C-alpha positions in Angstrom: -47.9 46.6 -5.6 -46.8 46.2 -9.2 -43.4 47.6 -10.0 -43.8 48.8 -13.6 -40.1 49.1 -14.2 -39.5 45.4 -13.3 -42.6 44.3 -15.2 -41.4 46.0 -18.4 -38.2 44.2 -18.0 -39.7 40.8 -17.6 -42.1 41.3 -20.6 -39.5 40.3 -23.1 -39.5 36.8 -21.5 -41.9 33.9 -21.9 -44.1 34.0 -18.8 -46.5 31.1 -19.3 -45.7 29.3 -16.0 -44.1 29.9 -12.7 -40.8 28.3 -13.8 -40.6 30.8 -16.7 -41.3 33.7 -14.5 -38.8 32.6 -11.8 -36.1 32.2 -14.5 -36.9 35.6 -16.0 -36.8 37.4 -12.6 -33.5 35.7 -11.7 -31.9 36.8 -14.9 -33.2 40.4 -14.4 -31.7 40.4 -10.9 -28.4 39.1 -12.3 -28.4 41.9 -14.7 -29.1 44.5 -12.0 -26.3 43.1 -9.9 -23.9 43.4 -12.8 -24.8 47.1 -13.3 -24.2 47.7 -9.6 -20.8 46.0 -9.8 -19.8 48.1 -12.8 -20.7 51.3 -10.9 -18.4 50.2 -8.2 -15.6 49.6 -10.6 -15.5 45.9 -9.9 -14.4 45.2 -13.5 -11.2 47.0 -12.9 -10.0 44.1 -10.9 -12.1 41.1 -12.1 -13.7 39.5 -15.2 -17.0 37.8 -15.7 -17.0 34.2 -17.0 -19.0 31.0 -16.8 -22.4 30.0 -18.0 -24.2 33.1 -16.9 -21.7 35.4 -18.8 -22.3 33.1 -21.9 -26.1 33.5 -21.4 -26.2 37.3 -20.8 -23.5 38.5 -23.1 -23.2 35.8 -25.8 -26.7 34.5 -26.3 -26.5 31.0 -24.7 -30.0 29.6 -25.1 -30.4 28.4 -21.5 -30.9 30.1 -18.1 -28.2 30.0 -15.6 -28.1 30.2 -11.7 -24.8 31.7 -10.6 -22.6 34.7 -11.3 -19.0 33.7 -11.6 -16.0 36.0 -11.6 -12.2 35.6 -11.5 -9.7 38.2 -10.2 -7.4 39.5 -12.9 -4.4 39.1 -10.7 -4.0 37.8 -7.1 -4.8 40.6 -4.7 -4.5 40.2 -0.9 -6.3 43.5 -0.3 -9.3 42.5 -2.4 -12.6 42.9 -0.5 -15.6 41.2 -2.2 -18.2 42.7 0.1 -17.1 46.2 -0.6 -18.0 45.7 -4.3 -21.2 43.7 -3.6 -22.5 46.6 -1.5 -22.8 48.6 -4.9 -25.0 45.8 -6.2 -27.2 46.0 -3.1 -27.6 49.8 -3.7 -28.5 49.2 -7.3 -31.2 46.5 -6.4 -32.6 48.9 -3.7 -33.0 51.5 -6.4 -35.5 49.2 -8.1 -37.4 48.7 -4.8 -35.9 45.3 -4.3 -34.8 44.2 -0.8 -32.3 41.4 -0.3 -30.0 39.8 2.2 -26.4 39.0 1.3 -24.9 36.1 3.2 -21.6 34.2 3.2 -21.6 30.4 3.6 -19.2 29.1 6.2 -16.6 27.1 4.6 -15.7 23.6 6.0 -12.7 23.4 3.7 -10.6 26.4 2.7 -10.7 27.0 -1.1 -9.6 29.8 -3.5 -13.2 30.6 -4.3 -15.2 33.1 -2.2 -19.0 32.9 -2.4 -21.8 35.1 -1.5 -25.6 34.5 -1.7 -28.1 37.2 -2.5 -31.4 36.0 -1.1 -34.7 37.5 -2.1 -38.3 36.8 -0.8 -39.8 35.2 -3.9 -43.5 36.1 -2.9 -42.5 39.8 -2.7 -40.9 39.7 -6.1 -43.9 38.0 -7.6 -46.3 40.6 -5.9 -44.2 43.3 -7.8 -44.4 41.6 -11.2 -46.9 38.6 -11.6 -49.3 38.6 -8.5 -51.2 35.8 -9.9 -48.2 33.5 -9.3 -47.6 34.9 -5.8 -50.3 32.7 -4.2 -48.5 29.7 -5.5 -45.5 30.0 -3.3 -44.9 30.0 0.4 -44.5 33.3 2.3 -40.9 32.4 3.2 -39.8 30.9 -0.1 -36.5 32.4 -1.3 -34.9 33.0 -4.7 -31.2 32.8 -4.3 -28.4 34.0 -6.6 -24.9 32.8 -5.8 -22.1 35.1 -6.6 -18.6 33.6 -6.6 -15.1 34.9 -7.4 -12.1 32.6 -8.0 -9.1 34.3 -6.4 -6.5 31.9 -7.9 -5.2 33.4 -11.1 -3.0 32.2 -13.9 -1.7 33.7 -17.1 -2.9 33.3 -20.7 -6.4 34.8 -20.5 -7.6 37.3 -23.0 -10.3 39.9 -21.9 -12.7 42.1 -23.8 -15.5 44.5 -22.8 -19.1 43.6 -23.8 -22.1 46.0 -23.5 -24.9 45.2 -21.3 -28.1 47.2 -22.3 -30.6 46.0 -19.8 -31.7 47.4 -17.2 -29.2 50.1 -18.3 -26.1 50.5 -20.4 -22.8 49.4 -18.9 -19.6 47.7 -20.0 -18.8 44.4 -18.5 -15.2 42.9 -18.7 -15.3 39.3 -19.7 -13.1 36.6 -21.3 -12.9 36.3 -25.0 -14.8 33.3 -26.4 -11.6 31.2 -26.7 -10.6 31.9 -23.2 -14.2 31.2 -22.0 -14.1 27.8 -23.8 -10.8 27.0 -22.1 -12.3 27.8 -18.7 -15.4 25.6 -19.4 -13.1 22.7 -20.5 -11.5 22.9 -17.0 -15.0 22.3 -15.7 -16.0 19.7 -18.2 -12.8 17.7 -17.4 -12.4 18.1 -13.6 -15.4 19.7 -11.9 -16.2 17.6 -8.8 -19.9 16.8 -8.5 -21.7 16.3 -5.3 -25.2 14.9 -5.5 -26.0 16.8 -8.6 -24.4 16.1 -12.0 -23.6 19.4 -13.6 -25.0 18.6 -17.1 -25.1 22.3 -17.9 -21.2 22.2 -18.4 -21.8 19.8 -21.2 -24.7 21.9 -22.7 -22.3 24.9 -22.7 -19.6 22.8 -24.3 -22.0 22.0 -27.2 -22.7 25.8 -27.5 -19.0 26.4 -28.1 -18.8 23.6 -30.5 -21.8 24.8 -32.5 -20.2 28.3 -32.7 -16.9 26.9 -33.9 -15.1 28.3 -31.0 -11.3 27.8 -30.8 -9.8 27.1 -27.3 -7.2 29.2 -25.7 -4.8 26.3 -25.2 -2.2 28.3 -23.3 -4.7 29.5 -20.7 -6.1 25.9 -20.3 -2.6 24.5 -19.9 -1.9 27.1 -17.2 -5.1 26.3 -15.5 -4.5 22.5 -15.6 -1.1 23.1 -13.9 -2.4 25.6 -11.4 -4.9 23.1 -10.1 -2.5 20.0 -10.3 -4.0 18.3 -13.4 -0.9 18.7 -15.5 2.8 18.5 -14.5 4.7 21.8 -14.4 7.1 20.8 -17.1 4.4 19.1 -19.3 3.0 20.8 -22.4 -0.7 20.6 -23.3 -0.9 19.7 -27.0 -4.2 19.7 -28.9 -3.9 15.9 -29.3 -3.5 15.4 -25.5 -6.6 17.7 -24.8 -8.6 15.6 -27.2 -7.6 12.4 -25.5 -8.5 13.8 -22.1 -12.0 14.7 -23.5 -12.5 11.3 -25.0 -11.7 9.6 -21.7 -14.0 12.0 -19.8 -16.9 11.6 -22.2 -16.5 7.8 -22.1 -17.3 7.8 -18.4 -20.3 10.1 -18.4 -24.0 9.2 -18.0 -25.5 11.7 -20.4 -29.0 10.9 -19.4 -28.2 12.3 -16.0 -26.7 15.3 -17.6 -29.9 15.9 -19.5 -32.0 15.8 -16.4 -29.8 18.5 -14.9 -30.3 20.8 -18.0 -34.0 20.5 -18.7 -35.2 23.1 -16.0 -33.1 25.8 -17.7 -34.1 25.4 -21.4 -37.2 25.7 -23.5 -39.1 22.7 -24.5 -37.8 21.2 -27.7 -34.4 22.7 -27.3 -32.3 21.1 -30.1 -29.2 20.7 -27.9 -31.0 18.2 -25.7 -31.3 15.6 -28.4 -27.5 15.7 -28.8 -27.0 14.5 -25.2 -25.7 11.1 -26.4 -22.2 9.6 -25.6 -21.5 9.0 -29.4 -22.3 12.7 -30.2 -19.9 14.0 -27.6 -17.2 11.6 -28.6 -17.5 12.7 -32.3 -17.5 16.4 -31.3 -13.9 16.2 -30.1 -12.7 16.2 -33.7 -14.1 19.7 -34.2 -12.0 21.4 -31.5 -9.3 23.8 -32.7 -6.8 25.8 -30.7 -5.7 29.4 -30.3 -2.4 30.3 -28.8 -3.5 33.8 -27.7 -1.7 35.0 -24.6 -2.3 38.0 -22.3 -0.3 41.1 -23.4 
């Protein structure tokens, strides 16, 4: 049965094929989860960052898979599931059923993850039933929600307004702090079998928008994760050299392959996925020394 509320939300997206529709549904579900978290006062203790925050709150022209958050300060009493229960309630208010599961960790890390799992055929029956017959009865649409519990000083937050599916205020890093957190990923994210080219796409978005980098936050992050000595200072020149070394080692054709499912055909950033372009971009990076009050 068609859910008119969901259908109206999806109508603003391109829906010419199943990939477009799945991306649109996923982003709407992400927004609903954010609204639920805000109702549960999650943003009193955490901040939204990463590619999805850039997409939803800053206009990044690509879709994103995960919702990434970080605690504002280390908190041994923090209960992720308690906050996520508000997101479940919000999803249910739209007639959307889901299961929330945790993945068993083989190695202990500072990141806590949960997976919102939805029956894709049921979602399509509620929105675009003509596509429902193209998917298996048990096919799932999954949204990973992660929170980084390791914190370090130097970040700067601000509140941004989310207008869909309803108005709410979402706490997020400022652009210069977001750029710093992205540079941590660009420089040191460990890939498995899948090259994370989306990190490099987002990097180009920051460069295009002349974003400064919160160097103090980046320095503290590099030290916290063991990539910089405690007594070492991160200068702008040192950051640029680290980026040059990193870009020299990257296969940007593989990066491009990772990004293509998340962007529109003809996206101008894709043509920039060349080693020489990334190497030249390093000269455009500037620094901000904002620190948390």
